[in-house]
C-alpha positions as a Python dict, from the first residue, in 0.01 Angstrom:
ca = {
    (1, 'M'): (0, 0, 0),
    (2, 'P'): (-76, 340, -154),
    (3, 'T'): (-424, 445, -46),
    (4, 'E'): (-545, 470, -408),
    (5, 'F'): (-582, 91, -398),
    (6, 'N'): (-807, 69, -92),
    (7, 'V'): (-915, 332, 161),
    (8, 'G'): (-865, 613, -89),
    (9, 'L'): (-1134, 459, -310),
    (10, 'V'): (-1385, 470, -23),
    (11, 'E'): (-1349, 848, 7),
    (12, 'D'): (-1557, 876, -311),
    (13, 'C'): (-1815, 625, -190),
    (14, 'R'): (-2106, 788, -378),
    (15, 'H'): (-1946, 687, -707),
    (16, 'L'): (-1820, 339, -616),
    (17, 'N'): (-2117, 172, -784),
    (18, 'I'): (-2298, 284, -1097),
    (19, 'Y'): (-2629, 156, -957),
    (20, 'T'): (-2635, 268, -593),
    (21, 'D'): (-2482, 503, -338),
    (22, 'M'): (-2228, 287, -151),
    (23, 'C'): (-2169, 533, 136),
    (24, 'P'): (-2409, 354, 378),
    (25, 'H'): (-2254, 20, 284),
    (26, 'V'): (-1886, 104, 334),
    (27, 'A'): (-1956, 234, 686),
    (28, 'N'): (-1822, 38, 984),
    (29, 'N'): (-1533, -116, 788),
    (30, 'G'): (-1772, -247, 524),
    (31, 'L'): (-2025, -400, 763),
    (32, 'G'): (-2280, -133, 670),
    (33, 'Q'): (-2559, 8, 886),
    (34, 'P'): (-2665, -157, 1217),
    (35, 'I'): (-2996, -342, 1205),
    (36, 'S'): (-3229, -529, 1437),
    (37, 'P'): (-3159, -901, 1460),
    (38, 'L'): (-3429, -1148, 1365),
    (39, 'G'): (-3703, -1162, 1628),
    (40, 'S'): (-3605, -835, 1801),
    (41, 'P'): (-3809, -515, 1821),
    (42, 'A'): (-3761, -294, 1517),
    (43, 'E'): (-3613, -13, 1724),
    (44, 'T'): (-3350, -242, 1876),
    (45, 'T'): (-3005, -286, 1721),
    (46, 'W'): (-2734, -521, 1836),
    (47, 'P'): (-2363, -470, 1772),
    (48, 'S'): (-2346, -797, 1575),
    (49, 'W'): (-2607, -730, 1305),
    (50, 'F'): (-2565, -510, 998),
    (51, 'A'): (-2726, -451, 657),
    (52, 'T'): (-2413, -577, 484),
    (53, 'H'): (-2383, -536, 107),
    (54, 'Q'): (-2336, -862, -83),
    (55, 'F'): (-2022, -744, -267),
    (56, 'I'): (-1830, -598, 27),
    (57, 'A'): (-1629, -897, 156),
    (58, 'E'): (-1297, -744, 50),
    (59, 'M'): (-1337, -452, 295),
    (60, 'I'): (-1439, -676, 583),
    (61, 'F'): (-1154, -916, 507),
    (62, 'H'): (-907, -626, 516),
    (63, 'A'): (-1040, -500, 849),
    (64, 'R'): (-1024, -850, 1002),
    (65, 'V'): (-669, -909, 879),
    (66, 'E'): (-545, -582, 1025),
    (67, 'N'): (-634, -701, 1375),
    (68, 'H'): (-565, -1070, 1320),
    (69, 'P'): (-350, -1246, 1583),
    (70, 'C'): (-143, -1412, 1308),
    (71, 'R'): (-43, -1081, 1155),
    (72, 'T'): (325, -989, 1161),
    (73, 'R'): (481, -656, 1065),
    (74, 'D'): (816, -825, 998),
    (75, 'P'): (817, -946, 636),
    (76, 'R'): (1102, -1187, 715),
    (77, 'R'): (863, -1383, 938),
    (78, 'A'): (568, -1380, 699),
    (79, 'S'): (452, -1696, 525),
    (80, 'L'): (177, -1507, 338),
    (81, 'F'): (165, -1153, 199),
    (82, 'Y'): (-178, -993, 178),
    (83, 'V'): (-237, -731, -91),
    (84, 'P'): (-530, -512, 27),
    (85, 'F'): (-697, -401, -295),
    (86, 'Y'): (-1066, -304, -309),
    (87, 'G'): (-1086, -437, -662),
    (88, 'G'): (-1457, -516, -651),
    (89, 'L'): (-1554, -168, -539),
    (90, 'H'): (-1335, -14, -805),
    (91, 'A'): (-1466, -245, -1079),
    (92, 'S'): (-1827, -162, -996),
    (93, 'S'): (-1751, 207, -1046),
    (94, 'K'): (-1614, 145, -1397),
    (95, 'F'): (-1867, -92, -1556),
    (96, 'R'): (-1978, 177, -1801),
    (97, 'E'): (-1628, 299, -1889),
    (98, 'L'): (-1590, 251, -2265),
    (99, 'N'): (-1219, 331, -2270),
    (100, 'L'): (-1061, -5, -2184),
    (101, 'T'): (-724, 151, -2101),
    (102, 'A'): (-892, 376, -1844),
    (103, 'R'): (-1101, 87, -1710),
    (104, 'D'): (-788, -125, -1658),
    (105, 'A'): (-555, 150, -1535),
    (106, 'L'): (-576, 91, -1159),
    (107, 'A'): (-542, -286, -1200),
    (108, 'V'): (-227, -237, -1409),
    (109, 'R'): (-81, 4, -1151),
    (110, 'L'): (-153, -246, -876),
    (111, 'A'): (31, -524, -1061),
    (112, 'D'): (327, -297, -1129),
    (113, 'F'): (344, -186, -765),
    (114, 'V'): (323, -533, -614),
    (115, 'Q'): (580, -680, -851),
    (116, 'S'): (825, -401, -767),
    (117, 'Q'): (832, -482, -395),
    (118, 'P'): (1139, -665, -258),
    (119, 'W'): (942, -945, -95),
    (120, 'W'): (776, -1037, -423),
    (121, 'K'): (1106, -1166, -557),
    (122, 'K'): (1144, -1423, -279),
    (123, 'N'): (891, -1660, -438),
    (124, 'D'): (782, -1470, -751),
    (125, 'G'): (459, -1376, -573),
    (126, 'R'): (341, -1731, -508),
    (127, 'D'): (310, -1644, -138),
    (128, 'H'): (105, -1329, -213),
    (129, 'F'): (-274, -1319, -217),
    (130, 'I'): (-564, -1086, -279),
    (131, 'A'): (-927, -1096, -164),
    (132, 'L'): (-1204, -969, -393),
    (133, 'G'): (-1567, -901, -307),
    (134, 'R'): (-1701, -954, -658),
    (135, 'T'): (-1699, -1255, -890),
    (136, 'A'): (-1392, -1353, -1091),
    (137, 'W'): (-1584, -1278, -1411),
    (138, 'D'): (-1566, -906, -1323),
    (139, 'F'): (-1186, -921, -1356),
    (140, 'M'): (-1139, -1155, -1653),
    (141, 'R'): (-1247, -958, -1960),
    (142, 'S'): (-1214, -1167, -2273),
    (143, 'D'): (-1178, -1048, -2630),
    (144, 'D'): (-1403, -1329, -2755),
    (145, 'A'): (-1694, -1269, -2515),
    (146, 'P'): (-1950, -992, -2463),
    (147, 'D'): (-1811, -690, -2277),
    (148, 'F'): (-2021, -638, -1962),
    (149, 'G'): (-1780, -398, -1794),
    (150, 'A'): (-1510, -632, -1664),
    (151, 'N'): (-1147, -530, -1633),
    (152, 'C'): (-831, -733, -1698),
    (153, 'L'): (-700, -771, -1340),
    (154, 'L'): (-699, -1150, -1314),
    (155, 'N'): (-558, -1191, -1666),
    (156, 'L'): (-243, -996, -1581),
    (157, 'P'): (69, -1219, -1549),
    (158, 'T'): (142, -1082, -1202),
    (159, 'L'): (-198, -1188, -1072),
    (160, 'T'): (-171, -1538, -1219),
    (161, 'N'): (127, -1595, -988),
    (162, 'M'): (-73, -1487, -683),
    (163, 'S'): (-356, -1664, -503),
    (164, 'V'): (-693, -1498, -553),
    (165, 'M'): (-978, -1525, -304),
    (166, 'T'): (-1310, -1435, -460),
    (167, 'V'): (-1678, -1488, -385),
    (168, 'E'): (-1706, -1676, -716),
    (169, 'R'): (-1416, -1842, -893),
    (170, 'N'): (-1402, -1940, -1257),
    (171, 'P'): (-1445, -2321, -1239),
    (172, 'W'): (-1260, -2373, -1569),
    (173, 'K'): (-982, -2113, -1573),
    (174, 'G'): (-941, -2028, -1206),
    (175, 'A'): (-659, -2262, -1101),
    (176, 'N'): (-522, -1993, -867),
    (177, 'Q'): (-869, -1883, -750),
    (178, 'H'): (-1031, -1990, -423),
    (179, 'G'): (-1394, -1927, -332),
    (180, 'I'): (-1470, -1738, -10),
    (181, 'P'): (-1817, -1675, 136),
    (182, 'Y'): (-2032, -1379, 49),
    (183, 'A'): (-2079, -1166, 358),
    (184, 'S'): (-2415, -1208, 531),
    (185, 'Y'): (-2564, -992, 808),
    (186, 'F'): (-2424, -1144, 1129),
    (187, 'H'): (-2080, -1032, 1252),
    (188, 'P'): (-2031, -1152, 1610),
    (189, 'S'): (-1766, -1017, 1843),
    (190, 'T'): (-1767, -1307, 2090),
    (191, 'W'): (-1826, -1682, 2092),
    (192, 'Q'): (-2127, -1624, 2322),
    (193, 'E'): (-2303, -1426, 2049),
    (194, 'M'): (-2239, -1705, 1800),
    (195, 'S'): (-2353, -1976, 2042),
    (196, 'T'): (-2670, -1784, 2128),
    (197, 'W'): (-2760, -1745, 1762),
    (198, 'Q'): (-2695, -2112, 1685),
    (199, 'N'): (-2915, -2220, 1976),
    (200, 'N'): (-3194, -1984, 1867),
    (201, 'I'): (-3190, -2106, 1509),
    (202, 'K'): (-3190, -2472, 1617),
    (203, 'R'): (-3519, -2412, 1798),
    (204, 'A'): (-3683, -2222, 1511),
    (205, 'S'): (-4025, -2350, 1401),
    (206, 'R'): (-4018, -2440, 1031),
    (207, 'P'): (-4374, -2469, 896),
    (208, 'N'): (-4260, -2440, 531),
    (209, 'L'): (-4111, -2740, 356),
    (210, 'F'): (-3922, -2508, 122),
    (211, 'S'): (-3890, -2148, 8),
    (212, 'F'): (-3748, -1942, -274),
    (213, 'I'): (-3623, -1584, -258),
    (214, 'G'): (-3547, -1427, -594),
    (215, 'G'): (-3680, -1311, -926),
    (216, 'P'): (-3659, -1418, -1290),
    (217, 'R'): (-3349, -1353, -1500),
    (218, 'N'): (-3469, -1308, -1855),
    (219, 'G'): (-3224, -1410, -2125),
    (220, 'L'): (-2975, -1587, -1896),
    (221, 'E'): (-2946, -1956, -1981),
    (222, 'K'): (-2789, -2051, -1647),
    (223, 'A'): (-3079, -1882, -1464),
    (224, 'A'): (-3360, -2044, -1667),
    (225, 'I'): (-3440, -2274, -1374),
    (226, 'R'): (-3568, -1971, -1181),
    (227, 'D'): (-3895, -1956, -1375),
    (228, 'R'): (-3965, -2318, -1281),
    (229, 'L'): (-3881, -2256, -916),
    (230, 'I'): (-4104, -1949, -895),
    (231, 'S'): (-4392, -2132, -1061),
    (232, 'Q'): (-4362, -2440, -840),
    (233, 'C'): (-4323, -2241, -520),
    (234, 'A'): (-4616, -2014, -599),
    (235, 'G'): (-4832, -2319, -670),
    (236, 'S'): (-4754, -2500, -346),
    (237, 'N'): (-4903, -2444, 0),
    (238, 'R'): (-4580, -2585, 147),
    (239, 'C'): (-4355, -2319, -5),
    (240, 'E'): (-4301, -1954, 86),
    (241, 'L'): (-4208, -1728, -205),
    (242, 'L'): (-4041, -1390, -168),
    (243, 'Q'): (-4042, -1228, -511),
    (244, 'C'): (-3753, -999, -602),
    (245, 'G'): (-3732, -737, -871),
    (246, 'P'): (-3846, -378, -933),
    (247, 'G'): (-4089, -274, -663),
    (248, 'H'): (-4014, -575, -440),
    (249, 'Y'): (-3816, -412, -161),
    (250, 'K'): (-3853, -689, 96),
    (251, 'C'): (-3571, -881, -75),
    (252, 'H'): (-3334, -609, 43),
    (253, 'E'): (-3451, -624, 406),
    (254, 'P'): (-3236, -867, 609),
    (255, 'G'): (-3517, -939, 856),
    (256, 'Q'): (-3755, -1038, 575),
    (257, 'V'): (-3496, -1259, 405),
    (258, 'L'): (-3384, -1438, 719),
    (259, 'G'): (-3745, -1461, 838),
    (260, 'V'): (-3851, -1659, 530),
    (261, 'M'): (-3545, -1884, 556),
    (262, 'S'): (-3582, -1948, 929),
    (263, 'R'): (-3940, -2067, 866),
    (264, 'S'): (-3826, -2312, 597),
    (265, 'V'): (-3669, -2657, 605),
    (266, 'F'): (-3513, -2620, 258),
    (267, 'C'): (-3404, -2306, 71),
    (268, 'L'): (-3380, -2321, -309),
    (269, 'Q'): (-3056, -2173, -445),
    (270, 'A'): (-3079, -2108, -818),
    (271, 'P'): (-2807, -1941, -1026),
    (272, 'G'): (-2877, -1580, -1116),
    (273, 'D'): (-2654, -1323, -1287),
    (274, 'S'): (-2374, -1569, -1210),
    (275, 'F'): (-2357, -1919, -1065),
    (276, 'T'): (-2319, -1827, -698),
    (277, 'R'): (-2541, -1619, -472),
    (278, 'R'): (-2522, -1454, -131),
    (279, 'S'): (-2848, -1632, -49),
    (280, 'T'): (-2654, -1957, 3),
    (281, 'F'): (-2483, -1807, 306),
    (282, 'D'): (-2799, -1637, 428),
    (283, 'S'): (-2968, -1979, 428),
    (284, 'V'): (-2684, -2137, 628),
    (285, 'L'): (-2707, -1849, 877),
    (286, 'A'): (-3081, -1920, 909),
    (287, 'G'): (-3028, -2296, 953),
    (288, 'C'): (-3209, -2367, 624),
    (289, 'I'): (-3077, -2659, 416),
    (290, 'P'): (-2966, -2528, 73),
    (291, 'V'): (-3093, -2696, -243),
    (292, 'F'): (-2862, -2651, -542),
    (293, 'F'): (-2935, -2694, -913),
    (294, 'S'): (-2584, -2633, -1050),
    (295, 'P'): (-2260, -2772, -905),
    (296, 'H'): (-2102, -2432, -962),
    (297, 'T'): (-2329, -2258, -710),
    (298, 'A'): (-2131, -2412, -422),
    (299, 'Y'): (-1962, -2747, -485),
    (300, 'T'): (-1686, -2621, -717),
    (301, 'Q'): (-1655, -2295, -527),
    (302, 'Y'): (-1621, -2322, -149),
    (303, 'K'): (-1415, -2635, -83),
    (304, 'W'): (-1241, -2473, 211),
    (305, 'F'): (-1572, -2404, 385),
    (306, 'F'): (-1820, -2682, 310),
    (307, 'P'): (-1789, -3059, 363),
    (308, 'E'): (-1656, -3264, 74),
    (309, 'D'): (-1962, -3487, 98),
    (310, 'K'): (-2233, -3253, -30),
    (311, 'R'): (-2508, -3479, 106),
    (312, 'E'): (-2405, -3385, 460),
    (313, 'Y'): (-2545, -3033, 433),
    (314, 'S'): (-2733, -2990, 103),
    (315, 'V'): (-2959, -3136, -163),
    (316, 'F'): (-2868, -3140, -530),
    (317, 'I'): (-3132, -3151, -806),
    (318, 'D'): (-2992, -3135, -1157),
    (319, 'E'): (-3163, -2845, -1332),
    (320, 'K'): (-3192, -3055, -1649),
    (321, 'S'): (-3347, -3354, -1473),
    (322, 'E'): (-3712, -3450, -1452),
    (323, 'E'): (-3685, -3403, -1073),
    (324, 'S'): (-3649, -3028, -1124),
    (325, 'T'): (-4013, -3020, -1239),
    (326, 'R'): (-4143, -3170, -912),
    (327, 'I'): (-3928, -3024, -640),
    (328, 'E'): (-4187, -3055, -363),
    (329, 'D'): (-4214, -3432, -415),
    (330, 'V'): (-3836, -3476, -413),
    (331, 'L'): (-3791, -3283, -89),
    (332, 'A'): (-4091, -3441, 83),
    (333, 'R'): (-3946, -3788, 25),
    (334, 'I'): (-3623, -3719, 215),
    (335, 'P'): (-3637, -3914, 544),
    (336, 'R'): (-3682, -3704, 857),
    (337, 'E'): (-3367, -3849, 1014),
    (338, 'R'): (-3156, -3731, 721),
    (339, 'V'): (-3320, -3388, 731),
    (340, 'E'): (-3231, -3354, 1100),
    (341, 'R'): (-2870, -3455, 1035),
    (342, 'M'): (-2838, -3205, 749),
    (343, 'R'): (-2984, -2925, 959),
    (344, 'E'): (-2743, -3002, 1243),
    (345, 'K'): (-2453, -2985, 997),
    (346, 'V'): (-2579, -2656, 850),
    (347, 'V'): (-2600, -2497, 1196),
    (348, 'E'): (-2254, -2634, 1274),
    (349, 'L'): (-2119, -2461, 960),
    (350, 'I'): (-2241, -2112, 1057),
    (351, 'P'): (-1918, -1997, 1229),
    (352, 'R'): (-1684, -2091, 943),
    (353, 'V'): (-1888, -1903, 678),
    (354, 'T'): (-1944, -1595, 898),
    (355, 'Y'): (-1724, -1285, 893),
    (356, 'A'): (-1670, -1191, 1256),
    (357, 'H'): (-1667, -827, 1363),
    (358, 'P'): (-1328, -670, 1284),
    (359, 'N'): (-1290, -572, 1651),
    (360, 'A'): (-1361, -926, 1777),
    (361, 'T'): (-1114, -1042, 2041),
    (362, 'D'): (-1286, -1333, 2218),
    (363, 'L'): (-1408, -1563, 1943),
    (364, 'W'): (-1293, -1917, 2034),
    (365, 'F'): (-1407, -2028, 1689),
    (366, 'D'): (-1266, -1996, 1338),
    (367, 'D'): (-1459, -1754, 1121),
    (368, 'A'): (-1444, -1723, 741),
    (369, 'V'): (-1119, -1525, 751),
    (370, 'D'): (-952, -1773, 987),
    (371, 'V'): (-1055, -2066, 767),
    (372, 'A'): (-936, -1888, 451),
    (373, 'L'): (-596, -1796, 597),
    (374, 'A'): (-529, -2142, 738),
    (375, 'S'): (-635, -2312, 414),
    (376, 'L'): (-431, -2076, 198),
    (377, 'A'): (-122, -2115, 417),
    (378, 'K'): (-146, -2493, 376),
    (379, 'H'): (-198, -2457, 0),
    (380, 'V'): (103, -2227, -37),
    (381, 'R'): (330, -2452, 173),
    (382, 'E'): (241, -2749, -44),
    (383, 'N'): (299, -2564, -371),
    (384, 'L'): (609, -2351, -316),
}
């Protein structure tokens, strides 16, 4: 691939996002800056823990695939063709671009390049795939909807032939889209590191029945539930609230976020700017049972990664139901035996929603990339 589609973009990391300097976040193949793991002295850093940006999965995926044992450099042997495009990073640098032709230009060049390659013609691209670190909405600009900076990438005919992995798929128009986890902060290099973390989180003391980490989203209908969650959590002595928003910097500190979650039995997962949130995967990492209020926050998104039976690992409270006004009562009524089973399942899920370190060589477990590749290979075989 020409470098303009991936590593070349990172060279101008200060301008990859209109809101923040991405240079610290693209370091270490997208893992970001090393941090202290939960419960360790502040001056201590471990090779497995990083302040990973929530929209960086595409870089980590690329780095993992480059060293993956299933990789072949002989296209005649390949069953899948990966197209390494840092589309999310590029999109976030163009949100304020008023010229739609300029905003779409790199996406159009990508489609033209991929379609011109000899191995595309073998199956018209149905064995090709792309991984994106931002939501599908950022690549599906519509003429009959408000323009919030999206480009046209996923509306291009070439891309509709391909499989698209994204941290949030369009549940209604994303037939070729597959949800992959947001990247959290833990990137183990060995199975021992994973096992140690799972054992630690199993033993965590959880004095809080539930917690909520987030802030209000004024004017967003799908996020209206947040005001109710904040009010109920703030008014309960069994809930820990970590407010997010201007001036609330603790929400951006991994130790603070995981600390709240590791002290909680249940973690409330409300839609925000979009249906999904990185917090879902932070809560799994912390062994905290997620509580969902929209099916599109997880159930219609991550079918490759979570059990089909949602009751195995989560609680669902319809945001329009009367139960959403008395969350503490609903959660307190769940039998202890079921709570224990759900927590065991959540801890069991940690490896498959975790992005291992790109240099990992001794895993002995399937991480998020392994699960995605195996699931996609099966999907492609069944649909060619």
